[in-house]
N, C-alpha and C positions, 0 to 999 in steps of 0.2 A: 657278255651282257652287263656285268658289274661295271667294267670300264666305260661302256656306253652310257649307262645310267649316271655315272659320276661326271662324265663329260657333259651330258645333257643338263645335269644339275648346275654345273659351273656356268655354262652359257646362259642358263635360265636366270641365274643370279645376276649376271651382267645385264641381261635384258631388263630384268626387274629394276635394277639400279638406274638404268637409262630412263625407264618410264617414270620412276619416282622423281628423278631430276627434272624431266621435262614438265610433268604436271605441276610440280611445286613452283617452278619459275613462271610457268604459263599462267597459272591461276593467281599468283601473287603479284602480277603486273596489272591485274584488273583494277579498275577504279573502285574506291570505297575503302573505308577504314574498318578493319575487322572489329576493333574495340567498340566503335560506334554501333556496328551492326549487332553486337552482342548486348549492348545496353539498351538499344532502341530509344524510346522516348524518355527514358530515365537518365540520360547521359548528362554529366556536367564535367567540368575540367578535372576536378579531383578524382572522380570515379574513373575517368578515362585513363589517368595516370596509373591508378591502381590496377585496372584491368590489363593495360599494356605491359606492366611489369610482371603481373601474375602469369600471363600467357606468352611472354617473351617478344611481344610486338614492338617493344622499345629498342630492340637490338638490331644491328645491321642485317640486311637480307641474307648474307652468307651465314651468319651466326644462326639465324632462324632456320636456314636450310639444314645446318648441322644438328640442330635440336630436333628437327623433324625426322632426320635419319636415325637419330638416337631413340626417338619414340618408336620407330618401326622395327628397329633391330631387336632380335630376341636376347642378345647380350648387350647390355647398355651401361653407360657410365652416368652416375648421378651425383649431384652436389649434396653435401650434408647440411647445407644452409637451407632452412625451411622457407626462407623468403625468395629463394631462387626458383625459376620455372622448372629447372632440371632436378629438383628435389624428388626423391622417390616417395611420392605420396600414394599410399595404398588405396586412396579413393579413386585415383586415376589408373594406376598400374596394377596388374595382376601378375605376381611373380614372387621370387624369393631373392634375398641378398646372398651373394656368393662369398664376398669378403669386403672388408672395409680398410681404407688407408686413412691418412691424416685428414684429408678434406673431401674425399670422394668415396662412393661405394660402387662396386661392380655387381650387377644384378642379372638374373635370368628371368625373363618375363615374356608374356604374350605381347605381340605387336600392339601398340596403342595408336588408334586412328583419331584420337582427340574427340572433342565434343562439338555438337552442332552450334552454329552461330545463332540460329533462330529458335530452336527448341532448347532453351537454356538448361544446361546441366545434363542433357541426354547424350550418351556416348554414341559416336558414329557406328561403332561395332554393334551396338544394340539395334540401331535403326536398320542396318544392313541385314543382321541376323533375322529380323522380323519380316523382311521383304524378299531376300534372296531365295528362300525355299519356295515361295510362290512362283518366282520366275523359273526356277529349276523344274518344278512340276509342269509349268506351261511349256517349257522348252522340250522336256522329255515327251510329253503328250504330242506335241507338234511333230517332232522328228520321228516318233513311232508311226504316226499316220503317214508321213512322207515315205518312210522306209517300206512299210508293208504294202501300201498302195503303189508306190513307185516300182517295186520289184514285180508285182503282179502285172501292172500295165506295161512295163518294159518287156517282160517275157512274152506277153500276149502280142505286143506290137512286133517283136522280132520274129516270132513264130508265124505271124500272119503278114509278113512284109509286103507292102504295096497294096494290101487289101483295104476294104472300106474301114475295118476296125483300126488298122494301122493309121489311116489318114485321119480318122476322128481323134485318136489318141495323140497323134502328132500336133494336130490343130490346137487341142486344149492344152497341151504341154507348152506350146509357143505362147498362147494367151496367158497361161499361168506364170511363165517367166517374165512376161512384159508388165504384169499388173503390179503397181506399187502396193506394199502391204497396207499403208494407211487408207488407200482408196478401197481396197477389198474389205477392210475393216468397217468402213462407213457403209458400204453396200450391204454386207452381211448383217450388220447390226440393225439396219433399217428394215431389210426384208424379213429376216428370221426372228428378230427381237421386237419388231413393231407391227409390220403388216401381217405376218403369219403367227403372231404371238399366241393366239387362241389355239392354234394347231400344234405349234412346237413347244409351247410352255417355257420358252427361253426369254431372258431379259436382255435389253440393250446393253446394260452395264451391270457389273457385279464382280466380286472377287471370290476366291476359294472359300474364305470364311466370312460370314455376314452376321451381324447382330440379329438376334431373334426379335419377335414382335414386341417384347417387353424391354428391349435394349439392355438386357442384363448379361447375356452370355453369347458367345459366338457359336454358330452352327456351320457344319460342312455343307457347301452348296456345289456339288460336282457339276450340276447343269451349267453353271457359269463358266466352266472350263471348255465347253463344247465349241462355241463360236470363236473365241480367240485362238484356240489350238488349231482349228481348221484353217483359219486365216493365215496363221504363221506357217502352217504346213504346206500351203499352196505352192510357193516358189521352190522350196527344196523338193517337193513332190515332182514338180515339172522337170527339174534338173536331173533327179535320180532316174525318172522314167526314160529320158533321152539317153543318159549314160548307159543304163542297163541294156537298152535296145541296141545301141551302137557297139558296145563291148561284146554282147552276146552274138551279134551277127558276125563279128570278127572271130570270136572263139569257135563258133560252129564250123568255121572253115579250116581249123587246125587239124593236123594229122592225128593227134591223139584222140580227138573226138571221132574221127572216121574209124579209127582202130577200135574204139569202144563200141561203135555201132556194128562193126563187122563181127564182133564177138557175140552178137545176138542180144545185147543188153537192151532193155526197153528204152524208148525215147525219153520217158520221164526220168529214169535213172541216169541216163547220159547227161541230160540237162541239169539235173539237181546236183549230181556228184562230180561232174567234170566241167561242163561248160559254165554253169552259173557261178560256181565257187571261184573259178579263175577269172571271172568278170567283175569281181567285187572290189578289187584293190582301188581303182579310181573312185569307186562309189564311197569307200571308207574315207578317202580324202575329202570328198564333197560333204559327207555327213559330218565329219569333224569340224569343217569350216562353218557349216550352217549351224551346227549345234552351239559352237562357240559364239556365233553371231546372235543366236537367239538368247543365249545367256547374257550377252552384252546389253540386254535390256528390252529388245523389241519395243523401243520407246513409244512410238506412235500407237502401236496396237494396244499396249497396256494402258496408255492414256485414254484412248478412245473407248475402250471397254471398261474403264475404271478398275482395271486389275491391279491389285496392291502388290506390285513387284518392284524390282530395283530400277526398271525403266521409268516407271511413273515417279519414283523417288528422285531420279536424276532430273526429270523435267521440273519438279517442284523445287529442287535445289538450285537449278539454273534460274528460275523465276525469282527466287529469293536471295540469290548470290550466296548460298550456304556452302562456302568453299570446302570445309572439312568433309562434308557429305559427298560432294562432287569428287574430291581427291580420293577419298576412301573407296567410293564405288568404282572408279576407274582402276584403282589398284587391285581390288578384288577381281574385277573382270580380267585384268591382265594375268593374274595368277591362274584363273580358270583356263584361259587360252593356253598357257604354258603346260599345264597338267594334261589338257586334252591332246595337245600335240605329241607329248611323250607317250601317252596311252595309244594313240593312233599308230605310232611307229612300232610298238610292241604287237598290235593287232595285225599289222602287215606281215610280220614273221609267221604268225599263226595261220594266216590265210594262204600265204605263198611260201613254201619251204625254200624256194630258190633265193629268197632274200635273207641275207645273213647279217646279224649284228655282231660286230667285233668288240 
């Protein structure tokens, strides 16, 4: 197990390095001068020179890339010259100095995602930390809806194969997989947040925390979670339902299930402890993939419902060409993907003892 985790960690670092390299060069070939974007309407030639030197924009692209890697690395090298971008400025970096040589210092720090081009002086890490929890709450709510209802519908469908119930469940599963999330979001927001608002009490838009009537403090609005979580849960619900049905039908034909039945065990016990448990492995894969995708932003759904998550933040950053926010968001999402994949492999072992991790 330890060797497996170390191997996974090593390959994860390689993946992360590749993603960092791609997003840096991809976003830095976009048109526009970052220094001009930071100064806005207050730019002049002298100020441009100062900003470019301060943030390293005056250096060759490969040097900028090395500086970006240095910012992200937990162990980093910094100049002792306060006029250099790589100087260990405690206003930017959070960490401690390990040791100092003649002209550089070696430091242990938290990864630095830099500051927003548009929101002057605001750290990208702060922006992400304010929005990522909302996306995580939305993703968890959506996947829980999909798992619970997907297992229930899948089991009902399998146990009533080719019946009217099975046909209805299969029909709605097919429709659910076909519907784009942004289309479902518009329909649900209009029907339940506008047409039936008097009966549902739901709003078309809103986030987890909203300003009170006096605009002084934020209050928790759980009702705003209902529509976006249902919309995001529709497609994984449809997929899980189909998978559970197909896997359960195959599992029920296995010899060990027939043996369990011949021992006089109840049908509920056989399905719960034998058939269903061994049908969950492919479902775990689907759940992990969908959960990671939901964490990746659920961009359109968050934007349509006005949900203050990382997806909405990515849309705003794209509109404003706020590159540090874009790059930081993609990086955080990549890390989430990697962690979820490792977790899924460990869950596999718990669900099926036949799978061994060396």
